[in-house]
C-alpha positions as a Markdown table, in Angstrom:
| # | Residue | x | y | z |
|---|---|---|---|---|
| 1 | Met | -17.0 | -56.7 | -52.4 |
| 2 | Lys | -20.7 | -56.8 | -51.4 |
| 3 | Phe | -20.3 | -60.5 | -50.5 |
| 4 | Ser | -17.3 | -59.9 | -48.2 |
| 5 | Leu | -19.1 | -56.9 | -46.5 |
| 6 | Phe | -22.2 | -59.1 | -46.0 |
| 7 | Phe | -20.1 | -62.0 | -44.7 |
| 8 | Cys | -18.3 | -59.7 | -42.2 |
| 9 | Leu | -21.6 | -58.2 | -40.9 |
| 10 | His | -23.1 | -61.7 | -40.6 |
| 11 | Leu | -20.1 | -63.0 | -38.8 |
| 12 | Ala | -20.1 | -60.0 | -36.4 |
| 13 | Phe | -23.8 | -60.5 | -35.7 |
| 14 | Ile | -23.2 | -64.2 | -34.8 |
| 15 | Phe | -20.2 | -63.3 | -32.6 |
| 16 | Phe | -22.2 | -60.7 | -30.6 |
| 17 | Thr | -25.2 | -62.9 | -30.3 |
| 18 | Phe | -23.3 | -65.8 | -28.6 |
| 19 | Ser | -20.9 | -63.6 | -26.6 |
| 20 | Cys | -23.7 | -61.8 | -24.8 |
| 21 | Thr | -25.7 | -64.8 | -23.5 |
| 22 | Lys | -26.2 | -64.9 | -19.7 |
| 23 | Asn | -24.9 | -67.6 | -17.4 |
| 24 | Val | -28.0 | -69.1 | -15.7 |
| 25 | Gln | -26.1 | -70.3 | -12.6 |
| 26 | Pro | -23.7 | -67.5 | -11.5 |
| 27 | Val | -20.5 | -68.5 | -9.7 |
| 28 | Thr | -20.0 | -66.8 | -6.4 |
| 29 | Thr | -17.6 | -67.1 | -3.4 |
| 30 | Leu | -20.0 | -65.3 | -1.0 |
| 31 | Asn | -21.6 | -68.5 | 0.3 |
| 32 | Arg | -21.4 | -69.3 | 4.0 |
| 33 | Asp | -19.8 | -72.7 | 3.6 |
| 34 | Gly | -17.0 | -71.3 | 1.3 |
| 35 | Thr | -18.1 | -73.2 | -1.8 |
| 36 | Asp | -18.2 | -71.6 | -5.2 |
| 37 | Ser | -21.6 | -73.0 | -6.3 |
| 38 | Ile | -25.0 | -71.8 | -5.6 |
| 39 | Asp | -26.3 | -75.4 | -5.5 |
| 40 | Ser | -24.2 | -76.3 | -2.5 |
| 41 | Val | -25.9 | -73.8 | -0.2 |
| 42 | Asp | -28.4 | -75.1 | 2.3 |
| 43 | Pro | -31.7 | -73.3 | 1.4 |
| 44 | Ser | -32.9 | -73.5 | 5.1 |
| 45 | Leu | -30.1 | -71.1 | 6.0 |
| 46 | Gly | -30.8 | -67.5 | 5.3 |
| 47 | Phe | -28.6 | -64.5 | 5.6 |
| 48 | Asn | -29.9 | -63.8 | 9.1 |
| 49 | Asp | -29.6 | -67.3 | 10.4 |
| 50 | Gly | -26.6 | -68.5 | 12.4 |
| 51 | Ala | -24.8 | -67.6 | 15.6 |
| 52 | Asp | -22.8 | -64.8 | 14.0 |
| 53 | Asp | -25.9 | -62.7 | 13.3 |
| 54 | Ile | -26.7 | -62.0 | 17.0 |
| 55 | Val | -25.0 | -59.0 | 18.5 |
| 56 | Asp | -24.7 | -58.4 | 22.2 |
| 57 | Leu | -26.9 | -55.6 | 23.5 |
| 58 | Gly | -25.4 | -52.4 | 24.9 |
| 59 | Asp | -26.3 | -50.8 | 28.2 |
| 60 | Pro | -30.0 | -50.9 | 29.1 |
| 61 | Leu | -31.9 | -47.6 | 28.6 |
| 62 | Arg | -32.4 | -45.6 | 31.8 |
| 63 | Gly | -35.5 | -43.7 | 32.7 |
| 64 | Ser | -39.2 | -44.3 | 33.1 |
| 65 | Phe | -40.8 | -45.0 | 29.8 |
| 66 | Ser | -44.3 | -44.6 | 31.2 |
| 67 | Glu | -43.8 | -40.8 | 31.5 |
| 68 | Ser | -44.2 | -38.5 | 28.6 |
| 69 | Asp | -40.6 | -37.3 | 28.8 |
| 70 | Pro | -38.2 | -40.1 | 29.8 |
| 71 | Leu | -35.0 | -38.0 | 29.5 |
| 72 | Val | -33.1 | -36.7 | 32.5 |
| 73 | Pro | -33.9 | -33.1 | 33.2 |
| 74 | Arg | -31.4 | -30.5 | 32.1 |
| 75 | Asp | -29.2 | -28.7 | 34.6 |
| 76 | Pro | -31.2 | -25.6 | 35.6 |
| 77 | Ser | -28.1 | -23.4 | 35.5 |
| 78 | Leu | -27.9 | -23.9 | 31.7 |
| 79 | Ser | -31.5 | -22.7 | 31.1 |
| 80 | Ala | -30.5 | -19.2 | 30.2 |
| 81 | Phe | -28.5 | -20.5 | 27.3 |
| 82 | Asp | -31.1 | -23.0 | 26.0 |
| 83 | Asp | -30.7 | -22.2 | 22.3 |
| 84 | Pro | -28.7 | -24.9 | 20.3 |
| 85 | Leu | -26.4 | -22.1 | 19.2 |
| 86 | Asn | -25.7 | -21.2 | 22.9 |
| 87 | Val | -27.4 | -17.8 | 22.4 |
| 88 | Ile | -30.5 | -16.0 | 23.7 |
| 89 | Arg | -32.4 | -12.9 | 22.7 |
| 90 | Pro | -33.7 | -11.5 | 26.0 |
| 91 | Phe | -33.9 | -7.8 | 25.1 |
| 92 | Asp | -36.4 | -5.8 | 23.1 |
| 93 | Pro | -35.2 | -4.3 | 19.8 |
| 94 | Val | -34.2 | -0.6 | 19.7 |
| 95 | Phe | -36.2 | 1.2 | 16.9 |
| 96 | Phe | -35.0 | 4.0 | 14.7 |
| 97 | Gly | -36.6 | 6.7 | 12.7 |
| 98 | Phe | -36.7 | 6.7 | 8.9 |
| 99 | Asp | -33.2 | 7.1 | 7.5 |
| 100 | Gln | -31.8 | 7.7 | 11.0 |
| 101 | Tyr | -29.2 | 6.1 | 13.2 |
| 102 | Asn | -29.4 | 8.3 | 16.3 |
| 103 | Ile | -31.0 | 6.8 | 19.4 |
| 104 | Ser | -34.2 | 8.5 | 20.5 |
| 105 | Ser | -34.8 | 9.3 | 24.2 |
| 106 | Thr | -37.6 | 6.7 | 24.4 |
| 107 | Glu | -35.2 | 3.9 | 23.3 |
| 108 | Arg | -32.3 | 4.7 | 25.7 |
| 109 | Ala | -34.0 | 2.9 | 28.6 |
| 110 | Lys | -33.8 | -0.4 | 26.6 |
| 111 | Ile | -30.0 | 0.1 | 26.1 |
| 112 | Ser | -29.5 | 1.0 | 29.8 |
| 113 | Glu | -31.1 | -2.4 | 30.7 |
| 114 | Ile | -28.7 | -4.1 | 28.3 |
| 115 | Ala | -25.7 | -2.3 | 29.8 |
| 116 | Glu | -26.7 | -3.4 | 33.4 |
| 117 | Phe | -26.9 | -7.0 | 32.2 |
| 118 | Met | -23.6 | -6.8 | 30.4 |
| 119 | Lys | -21.9 | -5.3 | 33.5 |
| 120 | Ser | -23.3 | -7.9 | 35.8 |
| 121 | Asn | -22.6 | -10.9 | 33.5 |
| 122 | Ile | -19.0 | -10.9 | 32.6 |
| 123 | Gln | -19.3 | -14.2 | 30.7 |
| 124 | Ala | -21.8 | -12.7 | 28.3 |
| 125 | Arg | -20.9 | -11.5 | 24.8 |
| 126 | Leu | -23.3 | -9.3 | 22.8 |
| 127 | Leu | -23.9 | -9.2 | 19.1 |
| 128 | Ile | -25.8 | -6.1 | 17.8 |
| 129 | Glu | -27.6 | -6.6 | 14.5 |
| 130 | Gly | -28.6 | -3.5 | 12.5 |
| 131 | Tyr | -31.6 | -3.7 | 10.2 |
| 132 | Cys | -33.3 | -1.3 | 7.8 |
| 133 | Asp | -36.6 | -1.1 | 5.9 |
| 134 | Trp | -37.0 | -2.0 | 2.2 |
| 135 | Lys | -36.6 | 1.6 | 1.0 |
| 136 | Gly | -33.2 | 2.5 | -0.5 |
| 137 | Thr | -30.4 | 0.5 | -2.2 |
| 138 | Pro | -29.1 | -2.6 | -0.6 |
| 139 | Asp | -25.6 | -1.0 | -0.3 |
| 140 | Tyr | -27.0 | 2.1 | 1.4 |
| 141 | Asn | -29.2 | 0.0 | 3.8 |
| 142 | Lys | -26.2 | -2.2 | 4.7 |
| 143 | Ser | -24.2 | 0.9 | 5.6 |
| 144 | Leu | -27.2 | 2.4 | 7.5 |
| 145 | Gly | -27.7 | -0.9 | 9.5 |
| 146 | Asp | -24.0 | -0.8 | 10.4 |
| 147 | Arg | -24.3 | 2.8 | 11.6 |
| 148 | Arg | -27.3 | 1.9 | 13.7 |
| 149 | Ala | -25.6 | -1.1 | 15.4 |
| 150 | Thr | -22.4 | 0.9 | 15.9 |
| 151 | Thr | -24.3 | 3.8 | 17.5 |
| 152 | Val | -25.9 | 1.4 | 20.0 |
| 153 | Lys | -22.4 | -0.2 | 20.7 |
| 154 | Asp | -20.9 | 3.3 | 21.4 |
| 155 | Tyr | -23.7 | 4.1 | 23.8 |
| 156 | Leu | -23.2 | 0.9 | 25.7 |
| 157 | Ile | -19.5 | 1.7 | 26.0 |
| 158 | Glu | -20.5 | 5.1 | 27.3 |
| 159 | Leu | -22.6 | 3.4 | 29.9 |
| 160 | Gly | -19.6 | 1.3 | 31.1 |
| 161 | Cys | -19.7 | -1.9 | 29.1 |
| 162 | Asp | -16.6 | -3.6 | 27.9 |
| 163 | Gly | -16.4 | -2.9 | 24.1 |
| 164 | Asn | -14.3 | -6.1 | 23.6 |
| 165 | Arg | -17.4 | -8.2 | 24.4 |
| 166 | Ile | -19.6 | -6.4 | 21.9 |
| 167 | Glu | -19.7 | -7.0 | 18.2 |
| 168 | Val | -21.8 | -5.4 | 15.5 |
| 169 | Thr | -23.1 | -6.6 | 12.2 |
| 170 | Ser | -25.5 | -5.2 | 9.6 |
| 171 | Leu | -28.2 | -7.2 | 7.8 |
| 172 | Gly | -29.4 | -4.1 | 6.0 |
| 173 | Asp | -32.7 | -4.7 | 4.3 |
| 174 | Glu | -32.1 | -8.5 | 3.8 |
| 175 | Leu | -35.0 | -9.4 | 6.1 |
| 176 | Ala | -37.2 | -6.4 | 5.5 |
| 177 | Val | -40.7 | -6.8 | 4.2 |
| 178 | Pro | -40.9 | -5.5 | 0.6 |
| 179 | Asp | -43.5 | -2.8 | 0.0 |
| 180 | Ala | -44.4 | -2.8 | 3.6 |
| 181 | Asp | -46.9 | -0.4 | 5.1 |
| 182 | Ser | -45.6 | 2.4 | 7.4 |
| 183 | Glu | -46.0 | 0.3 | 10.6 |
| 184 | Gln | -44.2 | -2.7 | 9.3 |
| 185 | Ala | -41.4 | -0.5 | 7.9 |
| 186 | Arg | -41.1 | 1.1 | 11.4 |
| 187 | Leu | -40.6 | -2.3 | 12.9 |
| 188 | Asp | -37.9 | -3.1 | 10.2 |
| 189 | Arg | -35.8 | -0.1 | 11.3 |
| 190 | Arg | -34.2 | -1.6 | 14.4 |
| 191 | Ala | -31.2 | -3.0 | 16.2 |
| 192 | Thr | -31.6 | -6.4 | 17.8 |
| 193 | Phe | -29.4 | -8.2 | 20.4 |
| 194 | Val | -28.0 | -11.7 | 20.6 |
| 195 | Val | -26.3 | -12.7 | 23.9 |
| 196 | Ser | -23.9 | -15.6 | 23.9 |
| 197 | Lys | -21.9 | -17.1 | 26.7 |
| 198 | Val | -18.1 | -17.0 | 26.6 |
| 199 | Asn | -16.7 | -20.5 | 27.2 |
């Protein structure tokens, strides 16, 4: 029994030893001349030699490369919407008191400026983003940010803006500075404005 086990293991070892040897000269069909042997390839020809390696060039580049900016200047009528997302933030934020969503008399002038812009630019759409400081739960701050943005939207509609071109969203305290001092917390309690152009 021991002899047959030893003989089988020895036979398996010999089988695996000779079956795993590597072929020194691999056979390939990827040679340029279509032969199957690596010995038949002309060593002077490399992969980048030959007429098929040269590709026609496209159109020549335009512009002056001696200048710092060789690109053609952008159409000046598009400069107002220069952002890659086709949006601009031209207005100052409206600030709110602690745990408040009513608009103070000092902030109403900012909203009046936005209303005049919206009435004179009928292609513009407005997104109002409501923010809060870090105090309070995330759910409460999300709701408070929404009330702040909605209050501003309602006031813009009162001033004659088209409500269908105004959207609101709340970011709550997602971008607020944690453990902020009173001045930073005051700056976090705001509504900001993103203007986009209707296509």
